[in-house]
C-alpha positions in Angstrom: 126.6 136.3 134.4 127.8 138.1 131.2 127.5 141.6 131.1 125.5 143.7 128.4 126.4 143.5 124.6 128.7 140.4 125.5 128.2 137.5 123.2 127.3 134.4 124.4 129.7 131.9 126.1 128.8 129.4 123.4 130.0 132.1 120.7 133.0 132.8 122.6 134.2 129.1 122.6 133.4 128.1 119.0 134.3 129.2 115.7 132.6 131.1 113.2 132.1 128.1 110.8 131.1 126.3 113.3 128.4 128.3 114.3 127.6 128.7 110.3 127.1 124.6 110.8 124.9 124.1 113.4 122.4 126.8 112.2 122.6 125.4 109.1 121.6 121.5 110.4 119.0 123.7 113.3 116.1 122.1 112.2 112.9 124.5 111.7 109.5 124.9 109.8 109.3 126.5 106.6 107.4 127.6 104.1 107.4 126.2 101.2 105.8 126.5 97.7 104.0 123.0 96.8 105.2 123.1 93.3 109.1 122.8 95.1 107.3 119.6 96.8 107.8 116.3 94.5 106.5 113.0 95.4 108.8 110.1 96.5 110.2 107.8 94.4 108.2 104.6 94.4 105.9 105.8 97.0 103.9 103.0 97.5 100.6 104.7 99.3 97.8 106.2 96.9 96.8 109.7 97.2 93.2 109.3 96.5 90.7 112.1 95.8 87.9 110.5 97.7 85.7 111.8 100.6 88.7 112.0 103.7 90.5 114.3 100.8 87.8 116.9 100.2 88.1 116.9 104.2 91.2 117.7 104.4 91.3 120.0 101.7 88.4 122.1 103.3 90.0 122.0 106.8 93.5 123.4 105.1 90.8 125.9 103.6 89.6 127.3 107.0 93.1 126.5 109.1 95.9 125.9 106.6 98.1 123.1 106.5 98.4 122.3 110.8 101.1 119.5 110.8 104.3 120.3 108.7 105.3 117.9 106.5 108.6 116.5 106.0 111.3 116.8 103.2 114.9 116.2 102.5 116.6 118.1 99.5 116.5 117.4 96.1 119.6 116.8 94.1 117.6 117.9 90.9 116.1 120.8 92.7 113.7 121.6 95.2 112.3 119.2 97.9 111.3 115.3 98.0 108.8 114.8 100.3 109.3 112.1 102.7 105.8 112.4 104.7 102.8 114.8 103.8 102.2 113.5 100.2 98.2 113.6 101.0 98.6 117.0 103.1 100.4 118.5 99.9 97.7 117.2 97.4 94.6 118.6 99.9 96.8 122.4 99.4 96.7 122.1 95.8 93.0 121.1 95.7 92.1 123.8 98.3 94.5 126.1 96.3 96.6 126.5 98.6 100.4 127.7 97.1 102.3 126.8 99.8 102.6 124.6 102.3 104.9 124.4 105.9 107.6 121.5 105.7 110.8 120.4 108.1 114.2 120.4 105.8 115.9 117.6 106.8 119.0 116.1 105.1 118.9 112.2 105.3 120.3 109.5 103.2 117.8 107.0 101.0 117.7 104.3 103.6 116.6 106.5 106.6 114.0 108.2 104.1 112.1 105.0 103.0 112.2 103.9 106.2 110.2 107.4 107.7 108.1 107.5 105.0 107.0 103.9 105.3 106.6 104.7 109.2 104.5 108.1 108.6 102.1 105.9 106.5 101.7 102.6 107.1 99.5 103.1 110.2 97.0 105.4 108.2 93.2 103.9 107.8 92.1 101.9 104.9 96.0 101.3 103.7 95.2 98.4 100.5 96.9 95.0 101.0 99.5 95.6 98.0 100.4 99.1 99.8 100.9 97.7 103.1 103.1 94.5 101.0 105.5 97.1 99.1 105.9 99.2 101.7 107.3 96.5 104.0 109.4 95.5 101.7 110.8 98.9 101.1 111.5 99.3 104.5 112.7 95.6 105.2 115.4 96.4 101.9 116.3 99.7 103.7 117.0 98.3 106.9 119.0 95.4 105.4 121.5 97.8 103.4 121.5 99.6 107.0 122.5 96.7 108.6 125.1 95.6 106.0 126.6 99.2 105.9 127.8 98.8 109.4 128.9 94.9 109.8 130.3 94.1 106.4 132.3 91.4 108.0 129.2 89.6 109.0 128.8 86.1 106.9 125.4 84.8 105.7 124.2 83.5 108.6 124.6 86.6 110.5 122.8 88.4 107.3 119.8 86.4 107.8 119.1 86.7 111.6 119.2 90.7 110.7 116.8 89.9 108.2 114.5 88.3 110.6 115.4 91.0 113.4 114.4 93.7 111.0 111.1 92.0 109.7 110.8 91.9 114.0 111.3 95.7 114.3 108.8 96.6 111.4 106.3 94.2 112.9 106.6 96.2 116.2 106.7 99.4 114.8 103.6 99.0 112.5 101.8 97.2 115.8 101.8 93.5 113.4 102.6 90.0 114.0 105.9 89.1 112.4 104.5 86.6 110.8 101.6 88.8 109.6 104.5 91.4 108.1 106.1 88.3 106.3 102.9 87.1 104.7 102.5 90.8 103.6 105.8 90.9 102.0 105.3 87.8 99.9 102.2 89.6 98.5 104.7 91.1 96.0 105.1 87.7 94.4 102.0 88.3 93.0 101.3 89.4 89.6 99.5 92.4 89.2 96.5 91.6 88.0 95.7 89.2 90.9 97.1 91.7 93.8 94.7 94.4 92.2 91.7 91.5 92.9 93.7 91.3 96.9 92.9 94.7 96.9 89.4 94.9 95.5 88.4 92.6 98.1 87.7 89.7 95.4 90.5 86.9 96.7 90.4 87.4 100.5 94.0 87.9 102.2 94.7 84.2 103.4 94.5 82.7 100.0 96.3 85.4 98.3 99.5 84.4 100.3 99.1 80.5 99.3 98.4 81.8 95.8 101.9 84.7 95.9 104.0 81.0 96.1 102.7 79.8 92.8 104.7 80.5 89.6 104.2 83.5 87.4 102.8 81.6 84.5 100.8 79.9 86.5 99.5 83.0 88.5 98.9 84.4 84.7 97.1 81.5 83.8 94.7 81.1 87.1 94.1 85.0 86.2 92.3 84.1 82.8 90.2 81.0 84.7 88.8 83.4 87.3 87.6 85.9 85.0 86.5 83.2 82.4 84.6 81.4 85.1 83.5 84.6 87.4 84.6 82.6 90.4 87.5 83.3 93.1 89.8 80.9 94.9 89.0 79.3 98.4 91.7 79.2 101.2 91.6 75.4 100.5 92.1 75.8 96.7 94.7 78.2 96.9 96.0 75.8 99.2 96.0 72.8 96.3 96.9 75.1 94.0 100.3 75.5 95.6 100.6 72.2 96.9 100.8 71.3 93.2 102.6 73.9 91.8 105.6 72.8 94.4 105.3 69.4 93.2 106.0 70.3 89.8 102.5 69.3 88.9 100.3 71.8 88.0 98.8 72.0 85.2 96.3 74.6 82.9 93.7 71.9 83.4 95.0 71.1 86.7 94.0 74.8 87.7 91.1 74.8 85.8 89.7 71.9 87.2 90.2 72.8 90.8 88.7 76.5 90.1 85.6 74.6 88.6 85.0 71.8 91.0 84.8 74.9 93.3 82.2 76.7 91.2 79.9 73.1 91.1 80.0 73.2 95.0 79.1 77.1 95.1 76.7 77.6 92.2 73.5 77.4 94.1 74.7 79.5 97.5 73.5 82.9 96.1 76.7 84.4 95.9 76.8 86.9 93.1 80.2 88.0 92.2 80.9 91.5 90.2 84.2 91.3 88.0 86.3 94.2 88.7 86.6 95.1 84.7 83.2 95.0 84.2 82.1 97.9 86.8 85.4 99.9 86.9 84.0 101.6 84.1 81.5 103.1 85.8 83.7 104.7 88.9 86.4 107.4 88.8 89.8 105.6 89.3 90.4 107.2 93.1 87.5 105.1 94.3 88.6 102.4 96.5 86.7 99.2 96.4 85.1 100.0 99.9 83.5 103.3 97.9 82.3 101.5 94.9 80.8 98.7 97.6 78.7 101.6 98.9 77.4 102.9 95.7 76.3 100.3 94.8 74.6 99.1 98.0 73.0 102.6 97.7 71.8 101.9 94.3 70.1 98.7 95.0 68.4 100.3 97.8 66.9 103.0 95.7 66.1 100.5 92.7 64.1 98.2 95.6 62.5 101.1 96.9 61.1 102.0 93.8 60.3 98.6 92.9 58.2 98.5 96.1 56.4 101.6 95.4 54.9 100.5 92.4 54.3 96.9 93.7 52.1 99.4 95.9 
């Protein structure tokens, strides 16, 4: 037992520099001004000012931020948010000027992986968000692998890529094939990817369309808007096959889409092009929120009609 007033044993057997370094590296929760917290570069997850954000801001007003964010020092000053973008936004919305965070030194790739893992299992994550997040994490993991084994050949690197996808799938609770399909969506042009987010193009057809060349996708998008149709899985597969065989012209794309339109013209399906209705909604609204508003308005309209007909 040490005598009263004596320093701890650890201090007796370490230098002052070592103790100072240990104190610096110990993680602790700090209160930092939200003005010093900067968004992660290329952050793939949208921060939406929706109903859930309203609830979070209300909770923060009453109880404060219960779970600290994770940040790292920023070369240009301040701190870069790794986890906690929604908490920062909600704090600002609630008029809170400081937020609890854990400051951790980490390299870029480690930060990317932690950023993706802390967000990808949230509810209401859009397909485009998952696609970009999985790609960012895969690239980061591949770079980490390259640094730890610079002597490996192409076969070794390919195997590492496969193992990385399997690890991403395991962490996210998805199948390896599904993660690969999400990553493929990054090959879609922004206009088509937006249609996927809006559920105008289903996930399986979207995956097939991601194999089309950029110029083919642009032509397809123009036809989809002009004809007010969306591709089925069978259509998308036919387009992909024709593209890979080098025989997909603008006329071919139009013919395939119009053929489907003729077959489904009388099915009662109604399509609302995003560009025609987006002017009526806040930019922060998700496709699901827009759908709920439209359904509520239709229900109100139906009630009014019923009252007039009585």
